[in-house]
N, C-alpha and C positions, 0 to 999 in steps of 0.2 A: 607546306607540302605534307607534313606529317598528319595534319588534320584531314586531308583528302584521302589518305591511304586507309584509315580506320573504317570508314563506311564502305569503301570498295572491298576491303578484306572481309567485312561482315557479310556483304551481299554475295561475294564469291563463295564464302563458306556456307551460307544459307542455301543458295540455289544450285551449287555444283557439288560441294563437298558432302553435305548431308545426304542428298539423294544417292550419291555414289556409295556412301557408306551403307545406307539402308539396302540398296540393291545388291551390293556385294555380299552382305550377310544373308539376304534372302536366297541368293544363288547358292551359297555354301550350305544353307539349311536344306534346300531342295535336293542337292546332290547327295547329301549325307542321309537323307531319308529313303533313297532308292536302294534297292538290293542289287548287287552285282550278279553277273551271269554265273560265276563260280559259286557264289553263295546260294543262288537259286538251284543249281545242280546239286549241291550238298544237301539242301533242304529236301529236294525230291528223293534223294537216296535215303536220307534219314526217315522220311515218311514211308517209303517202301519197306525199310527194315522194321519199322514199328508195326506196319500192317502184317508182315510175315510173322513177327513175334506174337502178335495178338492171335493170329490164326493157330500158331503152335500151342499157345496157352489154352485156347478153346478146345483143341484136340486132346490135350492132356487132361483137361477137366472132364471131358466126355468119357475118356478111358477110365479115369479114377471113379467117376460116378457109376459107370457100368460095373466096376469091380467092387466098390464099396459105396453105397448110396449115402452113408452117414459120414463120409470123410471130412466134409466141411465142419461138422460139429466137433470132430476130434481135433481139428486144427485151431479152433478158437480158444482164447484164454478162458480160464475157469469163470471169471467174473462175467464175461460176455455170454458164456453158456447159460449161466443162471438167469441173466436178463432175458435171453431168448426163451428159456423154458417157462419163465414167469408170465409172459404175456405178449411178447412181440410176435 
């Protein structure tokens, strides 16, 4: 009787257990790869905040350039200023 159970166990494992295991982890992988609605909302909010900050930075740079056209050169480290004046 024991000799008959080993091939049966191997066949059940091969044709039922192994595909179930593979499909189980494929399902887990696909659900983990998706983004939840709360994460999507947070991502949209962060994108909007980044866009607003970029607009503010552009406005500040325009104001500073209008007041002092060489302000960027004054903010650079001395080594970088030498490289720019030498040929860049």
